[in-house]
N, C-alpha and C positions, 0 to 999 in steps of 0.2 A: 807295491801300489802306494801312491801318495795318500797319506792320511789327512784329508782336508778337515775332518771333524776336529782334529787336534790342532792343526796349524791355522785354520781359518783363511778366509779369502784375502786377508791383508798380507799373507805371505806370498801372494802372487803379484809381483809388481807389474805395472802396465808396461807394455812393450813400446819403447821409444823408436818409432820408425824413422824419425829424422836422423837418429844416430846410427841405427842398425841397418836401415834400408830394407826394401822388400825381400832381399835375399835371405833375411833372417827369419822368413816365414816358410819353413820347409813343409813339404807335403807330409801330412801325418800318416805314418804307416801303422795301420790298426793291427796288423799282424804282430808288430813288435810291441806296441804300446797298449793295445787292448781298448775296448770301447769305454772303459772306466775313465780314460783320460779326457773324454769328451764332456763329462758332466761335472761341473764345479758348482759350489754352493751359490755364488753370486748369480742372481737371475735364474737360479735353478740349474742352468747349464753353462754358466760362465757369462762374462760381460756381454751385454747385448748391443753395445754401441759400435759403430764403425770407426774408421780413422778420423781424427780431427780434420776440419776443413781449414785449409790455409787462409790467411787473412785476405789475400787478394780475391780469392773466389767468393768469400763472404761479402766483401764490399761490392763487387760486381753484382752479385745476386740481390743484395739489399737495394742497390740503386735501381736495378731493373724492376723490382717489385714496387718500389715507390713510384717510379715513372709511369709504369703501366697502370697503376691504380688511379692516379690522377687523370691519365688519358682516358680511361674508361669512364670516369665520372664526368669529365668535362666534354668529351667528344662522342661518347657512345650513343646508342639509340635513345630517343626521347620518349618512346612509348614501350610498354612491356612486350617482349617477343617470345618469352619462354613459358608464359602462363597458359593455362587452358585446362579444361576438365580432363581427368584421367580417362584413358580409353575405356569405353564401356564394354569390357570383355570379361567373361567369367574366369576366375583364376583356375588354371589347369590343376587337375588332381595330381597327387604325388605319383611319380613314376615308379612302378613296382621294381624295376630292375635296379634303379638307384637306391631304393629302400633296402634291397637285398645287399647291395654293395656296402651300404651304411652299416647294416647289421654285422657283416663280416669284419669291416674295419673297426667298429665299436668293440666287437669281441676280441679282436687282435690287440687293441689298445688296452682293454681291461685285463686281458690275460697277461700281456707283457708287464703291466704295472704291478698287478697283485700276485702273479705267479713267478715273476722274474727275480733276478738277484736282489738281495736286501742291501745293496750299496748303490753308489752313484753310476754304476755301469748299466743300471736298469733302463732299457730303451723307452719305457713308458714315460719317464720324466721328460726326456727331450721331445717325445711326441706331443705332450701337453704344451710345453712352453714354445716350441719352435713350429711344429707342423700345424697344430690346431690354432694357437693364439696368433702367431705371426702369419702363417700360411693362409689363414681365413680371409685376409684382406685381398691378396691377388686372386684367390679363388672366386670371391664374390665379384670382383671387377671383371673377370673373364667369363664366368659362368652364371652370374646373377645369384639369386638366393637359393643356390643348390643345396645349402645346408638343410633347407626344409625337406628336400627329398631324401637326403642322406641320413638325417637324424635318427639314430636307433631308438631314441626316447619317444619320438612320434610314432614309430612302429609299435613300440610297447603300449603306448596309450591307445592306439587304434585297436590293438588286439584285446586289451582289457576292456575297452569301451564296447567292443563288439560282443564279448562274452557276457558282460554285465548288462547289456542293453542300454547303457548310458554313454553313447559316443561323444557327447559334449560335456561329460562330467556330471557331478551331482549338485554343484552350485554355480552361480553366474559370477564371474569375476567382476567386481565393481569397476566402472569406468574411471572413477576418481583415482584408482590405483595407477592407471596409466603405465608408464615405463619404470615406476619406482622399484618394483621387484628386480628388474634387469639392472638398474643402477646399483642395487645392493649386491647382486651377483658379480658384476664387473669390478666393483670396488674390492670385493672379497678376493677376486683373482689378482688384481694388480697389487694388493697388499701382500698376498702370498709371494708374488714374484719379486717385488721391489723392496719390501720392508722386512718380511719374515727372516730371522737369522738362520732358519733351517729350510730355506726354499729349495735346496738341492737334496735334502734328506728324503729318502724314499718313503719312510713312514709318514712324514709330514704331507707329502704329495698324495699318498694313499688316503690319508685322513680327509684331505680337502676334496678329493675326487669322490670319496664315499658320501661326504656331506652334499656335494653337488648332485649326485645321483638321487639322493633322497629328496632334495629340493625340487628337481625337475620332474622326476617320475611320480612321486606322491602328489605333487601339486597338479600335474597333468591329469592324473586319475580323478582327482577331486574337482578340478575346475575345467577340465577339457583342454583341447589344443590351444585355446586362447592363452592358457597359462604359459605355454611354450613360446608364443609370440612375444609375450611381455615379461617373462621371468627368466627364461634361459639366456644367460649373458651372451653366449656364443651365437644363439639364434637371433637375438635382437641386434647384435653387432653386425652379423652377416646381412640381415635385412636392410640395415641402414646403409652399408657400403654398396649393396646391390643396386640401390637406386642411382648410383653413379656409373653403373656398368653401361658402356656404349654398345654392347653386343646382345644383351638380354633385357627384355622389358616384360614385367609381370610374369617372370619365369618362362617366357617364350623367346626363342632366338629372334632378334630383330635389331638390325643395325640402325641406330638412331642417335640424335643429339642427347647425350646423357644428362645435360642440364635441364632438359624438358621433363625427364622422369624424376630428377632430384627434387623438384618442387613438390612432388607428391608423397614425400615422406610423411606418414601419418602424424598429425599433431595431437599430442596427448600430454597429460601431466607428467612431468619428469623428463621430457625430451631434452630440454636445454641442459639439465644436469647430466643426463646420459652422455651427451656429446662432450660436455665439459670434463667429465671424468676421463674419457678417452684422450682428450687433448692434454689435460693437466697431468695425467699419469705419465704420458710419453715425455713431456717436458721435464717432469721430476726425474725420470729415468736418466735423461741426458745430464741434468744438473748433478745427480747423485754420482755420476761417473767421473766428475771433475776431481783433480788432485786435492783441492782444498777440502772437498767433502769426504774423500776417501781417507784423508790423513787424520780426521777427527776420531774420537772414541765413539764407536757405534752405540746407538741407543734406540730401541724399538719405539719408545714413546715419542722421542724427538722426530724420528723418521716418519712415524705415522702422522704427527701433527704437521710436518712440512708437506707430506703428500696431500693431506687434506687441504692445506693452504693453497697449493698449486691448483687443485681442482676447484676450490671455492673462488679463487681469484678469476679463473677462466669463466666460471658461471656468472659471477656477480658483475664482472666487467661487461660481459655480453648482454646481460639483462639491462644494465644501465645504458649501454650504447644503443640498443634496440628501442628503448623507450625515449631516447633523447630527441624528440621531435615535437613540433607544435601542431595545432589544427586537428587534434584527435580527442575523442572523449576519454574519460578514465578507463572505461571498459575496453575500448579499442587499443589504448596504450598498453594495458595489461596483456593483451593478446599478441602484441608485436614480437616479443622474444620467441614465442613458439612458432609464429609464422616465418620468422627469419632463421630459425635454428638449422634448417637444412643447409644453409650456406656455409656452415662450419665444417661439413663433412669433407669437402675437398682439402681443407687445411689438415684435418686429421689424417686423411689418407696420404697426402704428400709428405707429412712429417713421419708417418709410419715407414714409408719407403726410404726416406732419407736416413732414418735412424737405424733400421733393422735390415737393410738390403743384403749386406754381406752375411749378416747373422743368419738369415734364412737360407741363402744360397750355399753358404759354406758349412755352417753348423748343421744345416738340414741334411747335407750329405752324410755326416756322421751319425745323425739320428736314424736315418733310413738303414744305414749299414748295421747299426746296433740292433735294430728291429729284425733284420734279416739273418743275422749271425746264428741265433738259436736254431734256425732251420738248416744250418750248414751252408748258407749262401753268403757270398761277399766276404769270405773269411780273409782274403788277401787284398781287399779293396783299400784304397787310399783316398784322401780328401785333397782336392785341388783348390788352392786359394787364389782363384783368378782375379777377383776384385781387390783383395788385400795386397796383392803383388803389383797392382796398378793404382797407386794412390791418386794420381792426377785424374784418371777416369772416374774413380770412386768419388772424389771431391766434386767433380763436375756434375755427376749424377745426383749427389746429395743436394747441392744447391738448386739444381734444375727441378727436382721434385718439390722442394719447398716453394720455389717461385711459381711453378705451374699450379700447385694447390692454392696458392694465394690468389693468382689471377682468376682461376675458376670460381673461387669463393667471392671475390669482388664482383665479378660479372653476375653471379647468381643473386647476390645480395642487392646489387643495383637494380636488376630487373624486378625483383620482388618488391623493392621499395617503390618503384614506379607504379606498381599495381595496388599497393595498400596505403600509400601516403597521399594526403591531399595535394592537389596540383601546386599550391602555393608553397609547399614545404618539401617538394620532391628532391630539391638540391640540398638545402640546409639540413633537412632531416636525415641525410645520409652521411654527413660529415663525421659524426661521432663513430658510426660503424666503420667508416673507411679508416679513420685513425686507429681504431681498435685492431682491425685486421692487419694494418701495417705494423702495429705493435706486436701482434702475434708472430708475424713473419720475421721481424727483426729479432725478436726474442729467440725464435726457433733457430735462426742462423747463428746468433751469438752462442747459444748453447752447443750447437754443433761445432762451432769454432773453439770453444773453451774446453772441450773434453780432453 
């Protein structure tokens, strides 16, 4: 077995597909190599980025993003069409059968992580990094905020609250806390995944998960289910993305214009920072995979500062662009970033798909196989690298996701600006935001190109 603890991730050179071709990506025979070969220290389970985007695809994508943006601003509707009150329907209760499924899956994950092998073959590591973190996005897009039904921590809070007679906890979570607890949780996770030198070490992952369990379960018992809404990083992330789901609205199946539900992302302190950490950390991940960054001497302090810088720049630039308008009072100007923050969600989702698509579909196969093998299932299974063997298709998808996310973001921001800006500043007040979103998209495509 390869001793990665001794050799380090630097001993694994990046595969040059231009030189080797897709044929150099053989189907991994787990029976021969074992599941341990799936989990490497970088990113916890190996590099998370897809193949680099060819220059031609990047130029075409960037040109389309720029052209569509200005077309939307100059020619699109002149009055808001996506705004309106949220449907006055009571949120459905948790579905018991999904709660049971969540308890089973939660127990399977915890058991695999804490009772499984004490090396990188532990399937719980991949379950956290691939199935939970990356898989959460397509799950929320397709099924809405189903995490709320599946969450075993909500089931534990419900049970403890029922026994104690305190279903809503013992204290009221202050409104001024907003999303800040979730910001702390998400940053803690992306730091573990992207910065920690032992991200793939099973003891490190066990320690992080143990801390996460204390954070969410104890907090939920004390502050009630509201704590899970605003402090569980995965719950908050799922809820954010679920507002973009075209198939589910308010956790009820309903085919609808997802931009109409996106505007109802709850505005609270920390919302802009929450979205900025998601956006900035993904950009940092792509940047950190570049040859220039990989060739340097690793430093946890430097990596942490650069990750913070990416997140801070994303947040501060958005704050500045949202406030760059005239005709509003100081109080109204201060509220604009929160009112516009939902428009960044499509960019986050588009870049997640562009950055992690093959990671989810291909490494995800290996993770599922590793989780099933202790039960004597899928012992002879193999992984099919469908996307990695088709670089043209993968490049097209990557650029397409970035551009689509950009277009949806521009449309959403344009419509919201029409609703909140004074009539005399509806055009000029959007210029800074438009330029920022174009900058986000060009940066995203450049990072995909340069990896």
